[in-house]
N, C-alpha and C positions, 0 to 999 in steps of 0.2 A: 500761945500761939506760936508753933515754933516759926523757923526762918523760911523755910519751903511755902509754908501757909501764907505768913505775910506776902510773899512773890506773888501768889495768886490773888491774893487782897488789892494790890498793887495793880496789879494786870488789870482786872477787875475794874478799878477805878478810874484808869488812863481811857479804859473803851468807853465805859460809862460817860466822862466827860465829854465826849464829842456832843456838840450842840446841834444835834440836826435840824431843828424848827429854824436856827439861822442859818443855818449851810443852803438849806433848802428853800428859802425864803429868798437868799442872795441869788441863787440860781435861777429862781423864777422872776427875779426884779421885783418882790414884794415888799412892802414896809416890813421892817424888824419887827417881830412878833412882842417883843419885850414892850411898842410902843401901843399897843392895842389891847383892848378887852383888859384882863386883869393883868396883863403884863407878863405873864407867865409865857416863857419860852418852850411853848408846845403845842401839840397838833392842833386843840381846840383854839388858841389864838390864828395859828395859821389858817384855819377855817373860816374864823371871821374875815379874811382879806378877799373871800369869794371865791379862793381857787381850790377845788375840793382834790384834785390830784397833788398838790401838795402837801395838803394837808394827810392824804393817806400815806404819802410817801413819808413825811414825818413819824407818822405815827408807827409805822413800818420799821424805820431806823431808829428808832427809840426804843421799840420793843425787841428788836433783833439785836440791841448790844447789849442785853439784860441774857438773852438766850446765847448769844454767840460767846460773851465771855465764860460762860460756865462749858458751853463744850470744847472751848479750847483750853480751859483748865482739864478738863477730863481727857483731852488729847494729848497732852503736857504728862501727863501720868496721878494727876492729882487724886487723892482719896476723896473719900464723901465728903469731908470736911473743907477741903480745899475747893472742890466745886462750889459748895455750900457758900464760903467766904466769896469767891470771885464773883457770884450773884451779887451778893450784898455788897460787896465794893461797885459793881457796875450800879447798881441802883443808887448808893451813896454820891457816885461820881456824878450823875445826871443832876441829883438834886444840888450838889454843892459842887458843881461844876470848875474845875481848876482853869478852864480857859475863860470861864466868865466870872472873876476873881471870886469864888466859891459861893456863887449864886445860880441856880436854876432853875428846873422845872420841878411841877411836883409829884413826878415819879410814877405815874400811873401806867402808862405804857410800858417803861421799863421793868416795872414791878411783873404786869402781866406777862412779859417776857422770861424774867427770872421765874415764874410761879410754871410756867411752861417747862421751863427747864428742870424742874423738881418733878414734874408727873403732867402729863397731858390732861388727866383727868382734874387735877388741881385747877390747872390754866381755864380749860373749858368751862367748871363748876363757877368759876369766879367771873369771867366772862359773861356768862349767861346771866348771872346777877345783875352786872354792870347793864349789860343789854336791855334785859328786862324794865329796869328802873328807869334808864336814859330814856328808852322809846315811850314809856308811859308818862314820864314826867316832863320830858324834855328839857332835862337839866343835865348835863354830861357830869357836873361835879355832883350831884348828889347821887348820881350812879356809881362815881368812883369812891362814895363816900360809904354807901352800902356796900359795894363788894369789897371793899376793904375791911370794913366789920364783918363780914362773912367770911372771908379769908382763913383768918385763924382758926375756927371750927372746920372748915373743910380740911384744911391742912392736918391738924390733930388728928382729924379721921382716916386720911387717906397718904398721909407720910409716912415710911417705915422708920424715921428716925427721928429724935426729939430735936436734934439740932437743926433739922429742915424745918419743923414746924416752929421753932423759935424763931428761925430766920424770917419765915412768912411773918410771925407775929409781929418782929421787929419792923418790918417794912410796912406792913398794915398799918401800925400805929404812927410812922412817920409820915405817911400818906395823908393820913384823917387830918394830922397836925398841919400840915402844908395847906388842908384846905379851910384852915381858921376862917380867913376873909370871906370865902363862899358860903360858909355856914352862918357867918352871921347875915351876907345878901339874901341868903335863902331865907331865914327869919325874917328879915324885912321884907322880902318881896323885889327886891331890885336885882337878882341874879339874871344874867342874861343866860337866854335860851340856845340851844344847839342851832347854828346855822343862821345866828341873828347876828349881824353886824352892831359893834357899838360905837 
């Protein structure tokens, strides 16, 4: 990785590190999302506050920072690899935020933003899998896990460059790994359902 590509990685990471869940929660006078539910600073825990608008704004903010990182990299003259690492950097920034002592969310929304940055069709296909699974099961986490498992297959089919598909695969593996505790709760039948306060 050359120095220019590294710059785009750092740019993406810095943007991805912005903790929208905490910023939005403070703006709406809500509890810190890290103190409820799974303790994850993401849209699902913000939704558990009962404020749907705050949850939607968190979701949009987390998704947009993935897409915006790639957009800015392209506008700054990055090649395909530079744009790709900017997206990966944004995702990693969300998951390991420098503003939260290298802790962060599970990366679902930011991953979606990156997937849309790669291809609208990739983003839509993964979103459709998440939506269908989540609506049927009422488990947001299960939707994220199933969609992440499907993402690499869609990427290898839809994306023109191997590096992009590899990036999607890396992101998907991290998202599933970040849901380890959710997987255990799903197996035990104790996972919280969407819209239900804990």
